[in-house]
N, C-alpha and C positions, 0 to 999 in steps of 0.2 A: 374757094376754098382758101381757107384762112393756113397762115402759116404752121400753126400747131397740126393740123391734118397733113399740108404739103411732106413737115418732117416726119411725121409716123409713115406716110407713103414711102415716102424716101427713105428711110431706117429700119425700120421692124415692120414691112406688108406683112410678112407671114404670123403676127402676134409677138408679144412680150413675156421675157423671162421672168419666174417669181422666182425670188430668193428668200432667204432667211435674215433675219435681221444679224443674226449672228455670223454669218460668211461676208458681213459688207462691211464691218467695223474691224478700227486697229485695236481696240481694246474695248472691255465692257466692265464696271463694276458700280461698286454701291461705297457709300459713304461710312461715318460713325458719325458719335454722339459725345463728345466732352460731357465728362461728372457734371450736371448741372450744379450741386455744392460747392464748385470749387470757382471762387470770383476769379480764382488767377487765369481762368481758361476764357473767357468772354469779352467781348470789348475792346480786339483788337484788331488788325489791319487785311485779317484775311476775312474774304467775304465765304458767308456757310448759310446754305441754301435748306429748309424744311421742307416737308412733302406738302404741306399747307399754302406757299406758295408759289405751286406749280398751278398755271390756270389757264393753258392753250396760250402762252405767251413767253414774249422775248425777256431773256433775266439780264436786267443793266446794273442792278443792285441786290443786296440781301437785306432782311430785315435785322438779323444778327451778323454778326463778325467773330471771330476766335482769334487767339493769341498763338504764338507759336508754340510756346507749353499746351496747350489745347488741342493743336495740331498732333504733337508727338506722342501725347495720352489719350490719342484715339485711335478708332479705325479709319478715320478721316483724312482725305488726302485729295492732293489739286486733282482736278481737270482740265482742257485746256478749256478755250471760249472756242465757237461755234460748233458744241456738243450738244444733242438729243438728252434730254433726260423726263423720264417716266416715273411716276407716284406710283409706290406698291403698296400703299399701308393706310387705311381711314379714309376720311370723305371724300379725297382728292383721288384715290388709288383710280388709276387708269390715264389720268390727264398727263397733258403731255409740255414741256417748256422746250427752249433752245437757248443759249447762254449767248452771250455777246462779251463776257469776260471770264477770264480765269475764275477760279471758285473751287468751293469745297461744297461738302451734303453729309446730310447725315444717313445713316444708313437702312431708310426706306427707301431712298431714289435711283434706281438705277440708269445708270450713265453711261452712253454710247459715244464713245469720237470714232466715229464717222469715215471710212478709207475713202480721201475725195479721188480718189482715183477713177472708181467706183460710181458712188452713187452723192448728190449733194445736200449736207445735213438739212437743210433745210424740206430739199423733197421727201426727204424722209422723217423729218417731225411732220409735213402734212397727209404723209399716209400715214403714222402712227395715230394723230389726231382723229384719220377718218375713221381707224379702228377701236376707238375709245369704249362703244358701246360692247362690243365683242371683249376687248380687252378686261373691262370691268367685269363682264360674265361672268371670268375665272377664277374671280374671288372667291375666298374662302373664310368661314368664321363669321362672326359677329360682327368684326371691324374690316371684313371683305378685303384680305390679303390678299398679295400675289408673288411670287418671284421673280429671279430674274430669267429662272429657266422660260415661264412663259412667252418673257418678250425675245429673247434669244431665239425659238421656234419659231416666231409670228413672217411669214410670208409677206413680200410686198412686189411689186410688179418694179422692175426695174428695164428700163426703158433708157435708151442711149443718152449721155448726158446732155447732148442738147435740145434733147425734149423735155428733160427733166426740169430743165432752164426757162423753157417756154412755158412750163403748168407754174414752175414758182414765180414768174414772171404775172402770170394772168389770179394766182390766188393773194399775191401782193396785193395786188389792186383792187379785187376782192376785197378782203380783210379790212385796205384800207378805208375804203366805200362805208363796209359793215359797220367798221367801230365807229366814223362820222355821225352816221344815222343812229346810233346805240347811243353815243355819250351824249347826242340835242336829249333824246327821249328820255335818257335816264336823267337827265337837270333837268328834267321836268317835271319826272316824279318826285324827283328830289323835294323840289319844292314846293307840290301838293302834299307830299307827305309831313314837310318841315309845317305848314299853315295849319294842318289837324292837329300836332303836335302842341305848338302854341295854344292852341284855343284849350285841349285838353289840361296841358299845364297851369293854363289860367285857372279854373273852372277848381282844379282840386288846391288851388294856394291857400286858399280861406284867407283873402289879406282885404275884404270888402272889393273886390273886382268884379264878384258875381254879378253884381247887381244890372254889369251891362247885356248878360246874357238872356234873364229872365227874369218878368216881373214876378211870375210866381215863386222860383229861387229866391227872389232877397226878400218878399213877405214870409217864406220858411225859414229863412237866418233870422231875420227879424225877430220871430217868434219862437224859437226852439231853441236859438244859442245864440242870445246877443252878445255875448259875453265871449267867443270865441269858439272854437273848434276841440274837442279834446284827443290827442295822440295817444294812440295803445299799442303795445307789442303784438304783434304775430302771433306769439308765443301763447294769449291767453284769447284771442280768435280764431285761431283755424288749427285745424290737423294738417300737419305736413310731413310727406311721405316720399320717400326715394325709389325710383324703381329700381328694379333685379334684372336677373337675367332675362330671357324668352322663354317662353310655355316650353317643356320637356316634351310632354305631351298635346296634342289637340293643336294643332297648326298650319294653317295653310298663307300661302305667299296671296292666295288670288282671295275674295270675298264667295262663299260656297252658303249653301240653303243650311249645313253645320256650322259652318266658321263663318260668323257676323261681325264677333265685337272686335274694332279695330284694336293693333297693337301699336302704342307709339314711343318712339325711342328721341333718344336725346339728339332730336335733329329740329331744323325750320320747313316751315310749309310742307309740300309736299315730301320732301325729303324723309320729315319725321313716321311717314306711314313704314311699318316693318313686316305688317302682313295682318293675318284673322285668327282669333281663336274662339272658343265655345264659351268661355265663362270671364268676364270681367274683373277687374279688382277694384275699381273703382268708379257707382252708381250714382253717384249723386253730379250734378254741376259743381265743375272744380276747374281752377286755374291750373295750368301746368308751364312749367320753367324751363329752360336748359340750364343745366349745371356744369356741362362742361362743353369746350372748344364755343362755339357761338355762345358765352354764358350773358343769361338774361334775358332770350328771345320768349316771351310769354305769348300765351295763348288762353280762349276759353273756350270751355268745352261740356258741351249741355247733354252729351251723350256717354252713354256706359263706355269705358275703354281701361286696354291694356297696359301699364306704363312700362317701359323698361329702361336701361342704361343710362343710369345716371338723372332722370326726368324728374322732375319733383313734382310733387300734386300737392296744391293745397287749397283743402275748403273749409268753408266755414263753419266754426262748430256749431253756431244759431243762427240759419238764415233770414228769421225775424230780426236779428238785430247787427248783421254784417251781408248784405246783398252781394251776391256772387260775382256779380259783373260789375259793379261799382269797385270790389276787392280787385279784379281785375285790370281797370282802367288806371287803380292804382298800382299795383303791380307792373305795371306797363310803364308808366310814368318816370320808376326808379332808376338809381343810375347804379349799378352795382359794382363792386369793388372787392376784388378777389386779391388774395396774397399773391405774390410773384412766384416765390421760392414752391422748388416742388411742382407738382402738377397743379395748374389754376384751376377751380375749382368753387360751387358755389354750396354749400352744405347746411343740411336741415337747421342744425344750431345756429348758422348767420342767418337764414333766414325768421330764425323763431326773435330775435333779438332787433329783426327790423319794426318801423312804428310808421304807420298809417293812420291819417284822421278818420274821425268815426263820427260825423255830426249824424242825428236820429233819423231814422229809415226813411222816412219822406223826403229827405234832404239827399241822400243816396240816391234815394229813383230816381226825381227831380233829375238829379245830374247824371244819371244814365241814361236817361232819355236825351238830354241835350245829345249827349257825347254820340250817343248813339243814333243822332239825325246826323253830328257831324260826319262820323265814321262815314253812314252810308253814302253821304254826298261826295266824300271824298274818294271813297271806293267807286262809285259810276265813274268820277270825273278821270281815277287812273287806271281804270280798268284795261280800255283802252290801249295804253300805253306799253306796259308786258306785251298785250295782245301782238302790238304790232312786233315788238321789240323779236318776239319770240320767229314771227315770221318775216322776218328781214334774216333771223341765223338759219334757220329751215331754208331759206332758197338757197342761200351763202353753201350750206352744207348740199343740198341737192348737187349745186355744181362742181361742188368739190368733189362728193361721189362721181361724178360722171367724167371727171377730169381723170382719174385716177383708176379708171377701171378701164382695163384693156384684156384684148382675146391673150392665154395664152398661146405661147409659143410651140407651134407644134413640131 
């Protein structure tokens, strides 16, 4: 019998009582955001946490700081260390963190000061982490928002403190091992991606370095553009549009015989898929770029789709002059710089001014052939790494769920 089993048998053999978050906290509050146009409110000595920094982690420092003036001119307030914080807005809604320092937060953070006589803050953190999918499912609206009432009403099992302490010890150990392995695999994945980016950038530099990639490409460059490659603005090359709101009619979260057209939001990877509709807005191959949040995430889409929520769609006006996949590689290579004042975002007008090299179509197609090959090799090499990371994470989540599942007290 393990130590945990002994503790459970000795302290709560008849089951464990479940309590609401509200009942185990000394204080529950949200924060506030000083007016962003006043520079005197930022850059002080007060740590200020935003929801996008909450990601199942320990908070030891914050990306931004505010001044006393900023604190006094907002609803932000100090919260002590060893608090649990839940994101209530945007892409991180439902994610959890715990504090290692006193700090302030924005208004979309639900800050929980746990009563240490009843529960360990780290135990509560693990319980809420285990409820992430459920908390997220309670969200409403396009940005998937929740309010503090949702969190206050959550119930978690509350065994005696010695049992909580042993569960925290076990999960801390699991977390450390999982983090070490994930870091190892992520480093390898990053190396593979950098190799691919290096080859892509070399091919699109047009500085006479292309000859090392393909004799055919070298010959084409010599024949078609011996004096260099012309750069053109996207305004003359492409039609650029911004996605709006989701379709009001004809919408399904899952694919059905009637709703087969993907709705693509301003997200990355699988997180970009919002649902399905029946009529596409974009019917030709296009390149999409995220305009807010993770700005500059580029995807090539060769299927009809319905863009929403600040997703930019870029389509060549003349595919016989500009290959869409070549455009994809050019835009993937770009470093997108946006204004820091107000809400950072990439706009259609900014995209129109962007210039890309436009060699003759045969050269574009040869570059695409080479980069498609490089991309395939890179993807083959890295496909197993994210899968391994995901498998380790699922294994950790499985044991966490087991440790935090108790029979209710009779």
